[in-house]
MIVO-962278 format. One record per residue: residue number from 1; residue in one letter; x, y negated, z negated of N, C-alpha, C in turn. Coordinates in steps of 0.1 Angstrom, whole numbers. Example, Ala and Ser with C-alpha at 12.3 -4.5 7.8 and 13.67 -1.06 7.14 Angstrom:
   ronu   torke     n_x     n_y     n_z    ca_x    ca_y    ca_z     c_x     c_y     c_z
      1       a     132      57     -78     123      45     -78     132      33     -78
      2       s     128      22     -71     137      11     -71     129       0     -79
% end
This chain:
   ronu   torke     n_x     n_y     n_z    ca_x    ca_y    ca_z     c_x     c_y     c_z
      1       x    -916   -1919     170    -919   -1923     187    -938   -1923     185
      2       x    -938   -1932     194    -953   -1936     196    -957   -1927     206
      3       x    -968   -1918     201    -975   -1908     208    -987   -1918     215
      4       x    -990   -1914     229   -1001   -1918     235   -1010   -1909     231
      5       x   -1023   -1919     230   -1034   -1909     230   -1037   -1901     241
      6       x   -1040   -1887     243   -1046   -1883     255   -1059   -1885     259
      7       x   -1060   -1888     271   -1070   -1894     277   -1084   -1881     277
      8       x   -1096   -1887     275   -1107   -1878     275   -1111   -1874     290
      9       x   -1117   -1867     290   -1123   -1858     305   -1130   -1873     310
     10       x   -1137   -1877     302   -1146   -1889     309   -1137   -1903     313
     11       x   -1125   -1904     303   -1117   -1915     307   -1110   -1908     322
     12       x   -1106   -1899     323   -1101   -1893     337   -1111   -1893     345
     13       x   -1124   -1892     345   -1133   -1893     357   -1132   -1907     360
     14       x   -1135   -1915     350   -1136   -1929     353   -1124   -1938     360
     15       x   -1111   -1931     359   -1101   -1938     363   -1097   -1936     376
     16       x   -1099   -1946     385   -1096   -1947     397   -1083   -1947     402
     17       x   -1074   -1952     395   -1059   -1953     398   -1063   -1963     409
     18       x   -1053   -1960     422   -1056   -1968     434   -1063   -1958     444
     19       x   -1070   -1952     438   -1078   -1944     449   -1093   -1948     451
     20       x   -1101   -1942     463   -1096   -1934     471   -1082   -1937     482
     21       x   -1076   -1932     487   -1066   -1938     499   -1066   -1928     509
     22       x   -1063   -1932     521   -1063   -1922     533   -1047   -1923     536
     23       x   -1039   -1913     536   -1024   -1916     542   -1024   -1904     552
     24       x   -1013   -1907     560   -1009   -1901     572   -1002   -1885     566
     25       x   -1005   -1875     575    -998   -1864     570    -986   -1861     576
     26       x    -975   -1861     568    -964   -1859     573    -960   -1850     580
     27       x    -946   -1850     588    -941   -1839     596    -939   -1828     587
     28       x    -933   -1829     576    -932   -1821     566    -944   -1814     562
     29       x    -954   -1818     558    -968   -1815     555    -976   -1807     566
     30       x    -971   -1812     577    -982   -1809     588    -979   -1793     590
     31       x    -992   -1785     594    -992   -1772     593    -998   -1765     583
     32       x    -998   -1773     572   -1006   -1769     561   -1021   -1770     561
     33       x   -1030   -1763     556   -1042   -1767     556   -1046   -1770     571
     34       x   -1039   -1763     580   -1045   -1766     598   -1043   -1779     600
     35       x   -1034   -1787     598   -1030   -1804     600   -1021   -1801     609
     36       x   -1019   -1812     617   -1010   -1815     625   -1001   -1828     622
     37       x    -988   -1831     626    -984   -1845     622    -994   -1855     630
     38       x    -998   -1866     623   -1005   -1875     628   -1018   -1877     620
     39       x   -1026   -1865     618   -1035   -1863     611   -1037   -1870     598
     40       x   -1047   -1872     591   -1048   -1879     578   -1054   -1871     568
     41       x   -1051   -1877     552   -1058   -1870     545   -1062   -1879     533
     42       x   -1073   -1879     530   -1082   -1884     519   -1077   -1881     504
     43       x   -1071   -1889     497   -1071   -1884     486   -1082   -1893     474
     44       x   -1093   -1887     474   -1107   -1893     469   -1103   -1898     451
     45       x   -1112   -1907     451   -1112   -1911     434   -1119   -1899     427
     46       x   -1115   -1899     416   -1124   -1886     407   -1138   -1888     407
     47       x   -1145   -1899     405   -1158   -1903     407   -1166   -1899     417
     48       x   -1158   -1902     430   -1164   -1897     441   -1165   -1881     445
     49       x   -1157   -1873     439   -1163   -1859     435   -1172   -1855     431
     50       x   -1171   -1863     420   -1183   -1860     407   -1198   -1865     416
     51       x   -1197   -1877     427   -1211   -1878     432   -1213   -1869     444
     52       x   -1204   -1862     449   -1210   -1850     457   -1212   -1840     450
     53       x   -1206   -1838     439   -1212   -1826     432   -1226   -1829     428
     54       x   -1231   -1838     424   -1242   -1841     419   -1252   -1842     430
     55       x   -1248   -1842     441   -1259   -1840     454   -1267   -1828     457
     56       x   -1258   -1816     446   -1265   -1803     453   -1275   -1800     441
     57       x   -1287   -1801     447   -1300   -1796     439   -1301   -1785     436
     58       x   -1308   -1781     427   -1314   -1771     420   -1316   -1760     429
     59       x   -1308   -1745     428   -1311   -1737     437   -1304   -1735     448
     60       x   -1295   -1746     452   -1287   -1750     458   -1271   -1748     459
     61       x   -1264   -1744     465   -1250   -1743     462   -1241   -1753     474
     62       x   -1226   -1755     470   -1220   -1757     481   -1206   -1751     476
     63       x   -1195   -1754     485   -1181   -1750     482   -1174   -1763     480
     64       x   -1162   -1759     472   -1152   -1773     473   -1147   -1775     485
     65       x   -1146   -1766     497   -1142   -1770     508   -1153   -1778     515
     66       x   -1165   -1777     514   -1175   -1785     518   -1177   -1800     510
     67       x   -1171   -1800     502   -1169   -1815     495   -1158   -1819     502
     68       x   -1145   -1813     503   -1135   -1818     509   -1137   -1822     524
     69       x   -1148   -1815     531   -1152   -1824     545   -1158   -1832     545
     70       x   -1170   -1835     536   -1178   -1847     531   -1168   -1860     531
     71       x   -1158   -1858     520   -1149   -1867     515   -1143   -1871     529
     72       x   -1136   -1863     538   -1129   -1866     550   -1139   -1873     558
     73       x   -1151   -1869     559   -1161   -1879     570   -1162   -1891     563
     74       x   -1168   -1893     551   -1168   -1905     544   -1157   -1914     547
     75       x   -1143   -1909     548   -1135   -1917     548   -1125   -1918     561
     76       x   -1131   -1911     572   -1129   -1910     585   -1114   -1905     584
     77       x   -1113   -1895     576   -1095   -1889     575   -1100   -1872     582
     78       x   -1087   -1869     586   -1090   -1853     590   -1092   -1845     582
     79       x   -1088   -1846     570   -1092   -1837     557   -1091   -1843     544
     80       x   -1099   -1836     535   -1098   -1842     519   -1090   -1834     513
     81       x   -1082   -1840     504   -1071   -1834     498   -1073   -1820     489
     82       x   -1071   -1810     491   -1075   -1797     484   -1069   -1796     469
     83       x   -1058   -1803     465   -1052   -1801     453   -1059   -1813     445
     84       x   -1062   -1825     447   -1067   -1837     439   -1083   -1832     440
     85       x   -1088   -1829     452   -1105   -1825     451   -1108   -1816     437
     86       x   -1100   -1806     439   -1099   -1793     432   -1100   -1797     417
     87       x   -1087   -1808     414   -1085   -1811     401   -1097   -1821     395
     88       x   -1101   -1829     404   -1113   -1841     402   -1125   -1831     400
     89       x   -1129   -1819     407   -1138   -1813     405   -1140   -1806     391
     90       x   -1127   -1801     385   -1126   -1797     373   -1129   -1806     361
     91       x   -1124   -1819     364   -1124   -1832     354   -1142   -1834     352
     92       x   -1148   -1833     363   -1161   -1834     365   -1169   -1824     357
     93       x   -1165   -1814     359   -1173   -1802     354   -1170   -1800     337
     94       x   -1159   -1807     334   -1156   -1809     317   -1163   -1820     312
     95       x   -1166   -1829     320   -1176   -1840     314   -1189   -1836     313
     96       x   -1193   -1829     324   -1208   -1824     323   -1209   -1814     311
     97       x   -1198   -1806     307   -1202   -1796     298   -1201   -1803     285
     98       x   -1193   -1812     283   -1193   -1821     270   -1208   -1829     269
     99       x   -1214   -1833     281   -1226   -1840     281   -1237   -1831     277
    100       x   -1237   -1818     282   -1245   -1809     281   -1246   -1803     266
    101       x   -1235   -1804     259   -1230   -1801     245   -1241   -1811     237
    102       x   -1240   -1824     244   -1247   -1834     235   -1260   -1836     236
    103       x   -1264   -1827     246   -1280   -1825     248   -1285   -1835     262
    104       x   -1276   -1840     266   -1280   -1847     277   -1285   -1838     289
    105       x   -1297   -1844     297   -1301   -1836     307   -1296   -1837     323
    106       x   -1290   -1850     325   -1285   -1852     340   -1274   -1851     339
    107       x   -1269   -1840     342   -1255   -1836     340   -1251   -1831     355
    108       x   -1236   -1833     360   -1231   -1826     373   -1234   -1812     373
    109       x   -1242   -1808     382   -1242   -1793     384   -1228   -1782     388
    110       x   -1220   -1785     379   -1206   -1780     383   -1207   -1763     389
    111       x   -1216   -1756     383   -1218   -1741     385   -1223   -1742     398
    112       x   -1228   -1749     406   -1230   -1747     423   -1218   -1750     426
    113       x   -1212   -1753     428   -1198   -1761     434   -1190   -1744     433
    114       x   -1190   -1736     446   -1181   -1725     445   -1171   -1727     451
    115       x   -1158   -1715     451   -1148   -1713     457   -1151   -1709     472
    116       x   -1142   -1710     482   -1146   -1704     494   -1147   -1687     493
    117       x   -1158   -1684     500   -1162   -1671     500   -1174   -1668     489
    118       x   -1175   -1679     484   -1188   -1677     474   -1186   -1676     459
    119       x   -1171   -1675     456   -1164   -1671     444   -1168   -1680     435
    120       x   -1170   -1677     422   -1174   -1685     412   -1160   -1691     404
    121       x   -1156   -1703     401   -1146   -1710     398   -1143   -1706     382
    122       x   -1135   -1696     380   -1132   -1693     365   -1127   -1705     358
    123       x   -1120   -1714     362   -1117   -1722     355   -1126   -1735     349
    124       x   -1139   -1734     357   -1147   -1743     352   -1154   -1740     338
    125       x   -1159   -1752     327   -1164   -1745     315   -1174   -1736     313
    126       x   -1168   -1725     302   -1176   -1714     300   -1172   -1703     310
    127       x   -1165   -1706     318   -1159   -1695     327   -1168   -1688     335
    128       x   -1167   -1676     338   -1172   -1666     344   -1188   -1666     339
    129       x   -1191   -1660     326   -1201   -1658     317   -1212   -1667     319
    130       x   -1206   -1683     315   -1217   -1691     314   -1220   -1696     329
    131       x   -1213   -1698     339   -1216   -1701     352   -1225   -1690     358
    132       x   -1225   -1678     354   -1233   -1666     360   -1246   -1669     355
    133       x   -1249   -1673     342   -1258   -1674     336   -1270   -1686     342
    134       x   -1262   -1696     343   -1266   -1707     348   -1271   -1706     366
    135       x   -1264   -1697     373   -1265   -1697     385   -1278   -1687     386
    136       x   -1278   -1677     378   -1291   -1664     380   -1300   -1673     373
    137       x   -1301   -1683     363   -1312   -1689     356   -1320   -1697     372
    138       x   -1312   -1700     381   -1317   -1707     393   -1318   -1698     406
    139       x   -1320   -1684     400   -1326   -1676     412   -1314   -1670     421
    140       x   -1300   -1671     418   -1289   -1668     426   -1286   -1650     420
    141       x   -1281   -1644     427   -1277   -1631     425   -1262   -1630     424
    142       x   -1253   -1626     412   -1242   -1629     409   -1237   -1614     409
    143       x   -1225   -1608     421   -1220   -1596     421   -1203   -1595     417
    144       x   -1200   -1585     414   -1187   -1586     412   -1177   -1580     423
    145       x   -1170   -1584     429   -1163   -1581     442   -1148   -1582     437
    146       x   -1143   -1567     436   -1131   -1564     432   -1128   -1571     417
    147       x   -1118   -1584     416   -1118   -1589     403   -1126   -1603     404
    148       x   -1133   -1606     412   -1139   -1619     416   -1153   -1616     414
    149       x   -1161   -1628     409   -1174   -1627     405   -1178   -1637     419
    150       x   -1185   -1636     429   -1193   -1641     440   -1208   -1642     436
    151       x   -1212   -1652     445   -1228   -1654     447   -1234   -1647     459
    152       x   -1242   -1636     456   -1248   -1628     469   -1255   -1637     479
    153       x   -1250   -1637     492   -1256   -1644     500   -1258   -1658     500
    154       x   -1247   -1663     493   -1242   -1677     493   -1245   -1685     501
    155       x   -1240   -1679     515   -1244   -1692     527   -1256   -1694     532
    156       x   -1267   -1685     525   -1281   -1690     529   -1284   -1702     519
    157       x   -1274   -1704     511   -1280   -1715     501   -1272   -1727     501
    158       x   -1262   -1729     510   -1253   -1740     512   -1262   -1753     516
    159       x   -1259   -1765     510   -1263   -1776     511   -1254   -1786     520
    160       x   -1259   -1793     533   -1251   -1803     537   -1248   -1813     529
    161       x   -1235   -1818     527   -1234   -1827     521   -1232   -1841     529
% end
């Protein structure tokens, strides 16, 4: 059997497929994510998610939902797709981690992209410990809240995308 070589993180990031595309939210999907029939959803290209992640300067933060809102504005859609945006952010983070391991300096600052409520994304490279170090190096304080790790007063550091 001919096995297909698994795509690298970088190949996944650069693979536009037929994206971005804006689709109508079906009646079946309406109600999810606070939407109604007739609303639209943008499925971004992976590289677009990376571009928004790169806009977050040192010492600043954003959330995946802020990136979704920025994508929706860019494409004049009601919302940015929560699923693909999250997956593409993870791909961008993995590429950045590989770049950092190779000594590259201008990498996507994935540790500055938080989940809702300022929660650190444990699925990003290096998990909580690595991101915590990077965030603290930029002057943020990370605290444990239940089972999660959050950036203290993260709202004060959110950048408008």
